[in-house]
C-alpha positions as CSV (number, residue, x, y, z in Angstrom):
1,M,0.0,0.0,0.0
2,A,1.3,3.4,-1.0
3,P,-1.0,6.0,0.5
4,H,-0.6,9.7,0.0
5,H,-2.7,12.5,1.5
6,R,-2.4,16.1,0.4
7,H,-4.3,19.2,1.5
8,P,-3.1,22.1,-0.7
9,P,-1.9,25.2,1.2
10,G,-4.6,27.8,1.9
11,H,-7.4,25.3,1.4
12,G,-8.3,24.6,5.0
13,H,-12.0,24.0,5.8
14,T,-11.8,25.0,9.5
15,H,-11.3,28.6,8.8
16,R,-14.1,28.6,6.2
17,T,-16.6,27.0,8.6
18,N,-15.5,29.4,11.4
19,S,-16.4,32.3,9.2
20,Y,-20.1,31.3,9.3
21,N,-20.4,31.4,13.1
22,R,-21.5,35.0,13.1
23,A,-23.9,34.2,10.2
24,F,-25.5,31.3,12.2
25,I,-25.8,33.5,15.4
26,V,-27.5,36.4,13.6
27,S,-29.7,34.2,11.4
28,V,-30.9,32.0,14.3
29,T,-31.7,35.0,16.5
30,L,-33.6,36.9,13.7
31,N,-35.6,33.9,12.6
32,A,-36.5,32.7,16.1
33,G,-37.8,36.1,16.9
34,F,-39.7,36.3,13.7
35,V,-41.3,32.9,14.3
36,V,-42.7,34.1,17.6
37,A,-44.1,37.2,15.9
38,E,-45.7,35.2,13.1
39,V,-47.3,32.7,15.4
40,V,-48.8,35.5,17.6
41,Y,-50.1,37.6,14.7
42,G,-51.1,34.6,12.7
43,L,-53.4,33.5,15.5
44,L,-54.7,37.0,16.0
45,A,-55.4,37.5,12.3
46,N,-56.6,33.9,11.9
47,S,-54.2,33.5,9.0
48,L,-53.1,30.0,7.9
49,A,-50.7,31.6,5.5
50,L,-48.8,33.3,8.4
51,L,-49.0,30.1,10.5
52,A,-47.7,28.1,7.5
53,D,-44.8,30.5,7.0
54,A,-44.1,30.4,10.8
55,G,-43.9,26.6,10.6
56,H,-41.5,26.9,7.7
57,N,-39.4,29.5,9.5
58,L,-39.3,27.3,12.6
59,S,-38.0,24.4,10.6
60,D,-35.3,26.8,9.3
61,V,-34.3,27.7,12.8
62,L,-34.0,24.0,13.7
63,G,-32.1,23.5,10.4
64,L,-29.8,26.3,11.1
65,L,-29.1,24.9,14.6
66,L,-28.5,21.5,13.1
67,A,-26.1,22.9,10.5
68,W,-24.3,25.0,13.1
69,G,-23.9,22.1,15.4
70,A,-22.6,19.9,12.6
71,S,-20.1,22.6,11.5
72,I,-18.8,22.7,15.1
73,L,-18.6,18.9,15.3
74,A,-16.8,18.7,11.9
75,R,-13.9,20.7,13.3
76,R,-13.2,18.2,16.0
77,Q,-10.0,16.3,15.7
78,P,-10.0,12.6,14.7
79,T,-9.6,10.0,17.4
80,P,-8.3,6.4,17.3
81,R,-12.0,5.2,17.1
82,R,-13.3,8.0,14.8
83,T,-10.5,8.3,12.3
84,F,-12.3,10.8,10.2
85,G,-13.5,12.8,13.2
86,F,-17.1,14.0,13.0
87,R,-17.0,15.4,9.5
88,R,-19.9,13.3,8.4
89,S,-22.2,15.0,10.9
90,S,-22.6,17.9,8.4
91,I,-24.2,15.4,5.9
92,L,-26.5,14.0,8.6
93,A,-27.6,17.6,9.5
94,A,-28.4,18.3,5.9
95,L,-30.5,15.2,5.6
96,L,-32.4,15.8,8.9
97,N,-32.9,19.4,7.8
98,A,-34.5,18.3,4.5
99,T,-36.5,15.5,6.2
100,F,-38.0,17.8,8.9
101,L,-39.0,20.3,6.3
102,L,-40.7,17.8,4.1
103,I,-42.7,16.5,7.0
104,A,-43.7,20.0,7.9
105,C,-44.9,20.5,4.3
106,G,-47.3,17.6,4.7
107,G,-48.9,19.1,7.8
108,I,-49.2,22.5,6.2
109,G,-50.7,21.1,3.0
110,L,-53.3,19.0,4.9
111,E,-54.4,22.0,6.9
112,A,-54.7,24.2,3.8
113,I,-56.9,21.6,2.2
114,Q,-59.1,21.5,5.3
115,R,-59.5,25.3,5.1
116,F,-61.1,25.0,1.7
117,H,-64.0,23.1,3.4
118,T,-64.1,25.3,6.5
119,P,-62.9,28.8,5.4
120,A,-62.3,31.4,8.1
121,P,-62.0,35.2,7.9
122,V,-58.4,36.6,7.6
123,E,-57.0,40.0,8.4
124,G,-55.2,41.1,5.3
125,G,-53.5,44.1,6.9
126,T,-51.8,42.0,9.6
127,I,-50.6,39.5,7.1
128,I,-49.0,42.3,5.0
129,L,-47.2,43.8,8.0
130,V,-45.8,40.6,9.4
131,A,-44.8,39.1,6.1
132,A,-43.1,42.3,5.1
133,I,-40.9,42.0,8.1
134,G,-40.2,38.4,7.1
135,I,-38.9,39.5,3.7
136,A,-36.3,41.7,5.4
137,V,-35.4,39.1,8.0
138,N,-34.9,36.2,5.5
139,T,-33.2,38.4,2.9
140,I,-30.6,39.5,5.5
141,S,-30.1,36.0,6.7
142,A,-29.8,34.5,3.3
143,L,-27.2,37.0,2.2
144,M,-25.0,36.0,5.1
145,F,-24.7,32.5,3.5
146,V,-24.6,33.4,-0.1
147,S,-20.8,33.0,-0.5
148,G,-20.8,29.4,0.7
149,R,-23.8,28.0,-1.2
150,S,-21.7,26.4,-4.0
151,S,-19.1,24.7,-1.9
152,D,-20.9,23.3,1.1
153,L,-24.2,21.3,1.1
154,N,-24.9,22.4,4.7
155,I,-24.5,26.1,3.9
156,R,-26.4,25.7,0.7
157,G,-29.3,24.1,2.6
158,A,-29.4,27.1,4.9
159,F,-29.2,29.6,2.0
160,L,-31.9,27.9,-0.1
161,H,-34.3,27.8,2.8
162,L,-33.8,31.4,3.8
163,A,-34.0,32.6,0.2
164,A,-37.2,30.6,-0.4
165,D,-38.6,32.1,2.8
166,A,-38.0,35.6,1.5
167,L,-39.9,34.8,-1.7
168,V,-42.6,33.0,0.3
169,S,-43.0,36.1,2.5
170,L,-43.4,38.2,-0.6
171,G,-46.2,35.9,-1.7
172,V,-47.9,36.3,1.6
173,V,-47.7,40.1,1.3
174,L,-49.4,39.8,-2.1
175,T,-52.0,37.6,-0.6
176,G,-52.8,40.1,2.1
177,I,-53.2,42.9,-0.5
178,A,-55.5,40.7,-2.7
179,I,-57.7,39.8,0.3
180,L,-58.0,43.4,1.2
181,M,-59.0,44.3,-2.3
182,T,-61.3,41.4,-3.1
183,G,-62.4,39.9,0.2
184,W,-61.7,36.4,-1.2
185,Q,-60.8,34.5,1.9
186,W,-60.0,31.3,-0.1
187,L,-56.8,33.0,-1.3
188,D,-55.3,32.2,2.1
189,P,-55.3,28.4,1.7
190,I,-54.4,28.7,-1.9
191,V,-51.2,30.6,-1.0
192,S,-50.6,28.1,1.8
193,L,-50.6,25.3,-0.8
194,A,-48.4,27.3,-3.1
195,I,-45.9,27.9,-0.2
196,T,-45.9,24.1,0.4
197,I,-45.2,23.4,-3.2
198,V,-42.3,25.9,-3.3
199,I,-40.8,24.4,-0.2
200,V,-41.0,20.8,-1.5
201,I,-39.4,21.7,-4.8
202,G,-36.6,23.6,-3.1
203,T,-36.0,20.9,-0.5
204,W,-36.3,17.7,-2.6
205,Q,-32.9,18.1,-4.3
206,L,-31.3,18.8,-0.9
207,F,-32.9,15.6,0.5
208,Q,-31.7,13.6,-2.5
209,E,-28.2,14.8,-2.4
210,S,-27.7,14.4,1.4
211,F,-29.4,11.0,1.3
212,N,-27.0,9.9,-1.5
213,L,-24.0,11.2,0.4
214,M,-25.1,9.3,3.5
215,L,-25.0,6.1,1.4
216,D,-21.4,7.0,0.2
217,A,-22.6,7.8,-3.3
218,V,-20.2,9.8,-5.5
219,P,-20.9,13.5,-5.1
220,E,-23.0,14.9,-8.0
221,E,-20.3,17.4,-9.0
222,I,-17.8,14.6,-9.7
223,E,-18.0,12.3,-12.8
224,P,-16.6,8.9,-11.7
225,L,-15.8,7.8,-15.2
226,A,-13.8,10.9,-15.8
227,V,-11.8,10.2,-12.6
228,R,-11.2,6.5,-13.7
229,T,-10.1,7.6,-17.1
230,Y,-7.8,10.2,-15.7
231,L,-6.1,7.7,-13.4
232,A,-5.9,5.1,-16.2
233,E,-4.1,7.5,-18.5
234,R,-1.3,8.3,-16.0
235,P,2.2,7.3,-17.3
236,G,3.0,3.7,-16.4
237,V,-0.6,2.8,-15.2
238,A,-1.9,-0.3,-16.9
239,Q,-5.1,-0.8,-15.0
240,V,-7.3,0.9,-12.4
241,H,-9.6,-1.1,-10.0
242,D,-11.3,-0.8,-6.6
243,L,-12.0,2.8,-7.2
244,H,-14.2,4.5,-4.5
245,I,-15.2,8.1,-4.3
246,W,-17.3,9.4,-1.5
247,A,-18.0,12.5,0.7
248,M,-16.4,12.6,4.1
249,S,-18.4,15.8,4.8
250,T,-20.4,18.4,2.9
251,T,-17.1,20.0,1.9
252,E,-14.6,17.2,1.6
253,V,-14.4,14.3,-0.9
254,A,-12.2,11.2,-0.5
255,L,-10.9,8.6,-3.0
256,T,-9.2,5.3,-2.8
257,A,-8.0,3.3,-5.8
258,H,-5.6,0.5,-6.8
259,L,-3.3,1.3,-9.7
260,I,-1.4,-1.5,-11.5
261,T,2.1,-0.3,-12.7
262,P,3.9,-3.3,-14.2
263,A,7.2,-1.3,-14.6
264,G,7.5,-0.9,-10.8
265,H,6.6,1.6,-8.2
266,P,6.4,5.1,-9.8
267,G,7.8,6.8,-6.7
268,D,6.6,9.4,-4.2
269,A,6.8,12.3,-6.6
270,F,4.3,10.5,-8.9
271,L,1.9,10.0,-6.0
272,A,2.3,13.6,-4.8
273,E,1.6,15.0,-8.3
274,L,-1.4,12.6,-8.7
275,C,-3.0,13.7,-5.5
276,R,-2.4,17.3,-6.3
277,E,-4.1,17.0,-9.7
278,L,-7.0,15.0,-8.3
279,H,-7.6,18.0,-6.0
280,D,-7.2,20.6,-8.7
281,H,-9.2,18.8,-11.4
282,F,-11.9,17.1,-9.4
283,G,-11.9,18.7,-5.9
284,I,-10.9,15.5,-4.2
285,E,-9.3,16.4,-0.9
286,H,-8.2,13.1,0.5
287,A,-6.7,10.5,-1.9
288,T,-5.3,7.1,-0.9
289,I,-3.6,5.2,-3.7
290,Q,-2.4,1.6,-3.6
291,I,0.3,0.6,-6.1
292,E,0.4,-3.0,-7.5
293,L,2.8,-4.5,-9.9
294,G,0.3,-6.9,-11.5
295,D,1.9,-10.2,-10.5
296,P,-0.6,-12.9,-11.6
297,S,0.5,-15.2,-8.8
298,T,-0.7,-12.7,-6.2
299,A,-3.7,-11.1,-7.9
300,C,-5.6,-8.4,-5.9
301,A,-8.7,-9.9,-4.3
302,V,-10.8,-6.9,-5.3
303,A,-9.5,-6.6,-8.9
304,C,-12.6,-8.3,-10.3
305,E,-15.2,-5.8,-11.6
306,D,-17.8,-7.9,-9.8
307,A,-16.3,-6.9,-6.5
308,I,-17.6,-3.9,-4.7
309,Q,-16.4,-0.8,-6.6
């Protein structure tokens, strides 16, 4: 076995995660306060749209807390028992975040459908005021996570939910205006259903991605065939087998592979360059390469394509 691990200078994840501590604190505080306001005024105004939005914002608060806790755990050092540390907790947080949100959608949708049969009067003015505050709260919160949305599934989950909340609050404002102008009370459950659909659409991809990562699937941004082809085309490499690519966390990808080099061990410089290029070309942070000479008398037990790849 010839393992090689390389983390390029200036590419640490600890500092990047630390930079979001303030964002988590501000976002959790703003959204928790807003949830209380929405519940109070939603009950006073008898608005399902406000209560639905409050439920969504509450799930975001829980999601933010999960993501924040996972980001803290991910910085803990590895131990002899947990050799990768707690990095994977960020994937679990993203999955739980998406799951809780989808469950909440079911409850909101059911209540909205029931409102069609038993409509209730709604105060449009109160809806407009509270939802307008929600636009400001969620926009400010979302902007604090915008820089990390493309590099961290955890951060992207927080950003998408907060950005969706801002749009949903805008929809609630428009509903309040429409109710004041027309008196059509059925607009409230209609908007509630629309809110639910928006949430489900925005959350489903997050659920799929985090679920796949929990099952050690190859991250979506990496094409495994391209990685296999790249390794097979390295000088002196005759065959690649037992290739595995998986996410250690929402920001770090690992790889293991066996390379057959009949001419002999290619040396440490070859491995160093290979790991560096795997990082630069594919974003793979942690590569472990096993070099084999291809001796038929001692064939690798996992060289067969029928073995787990």
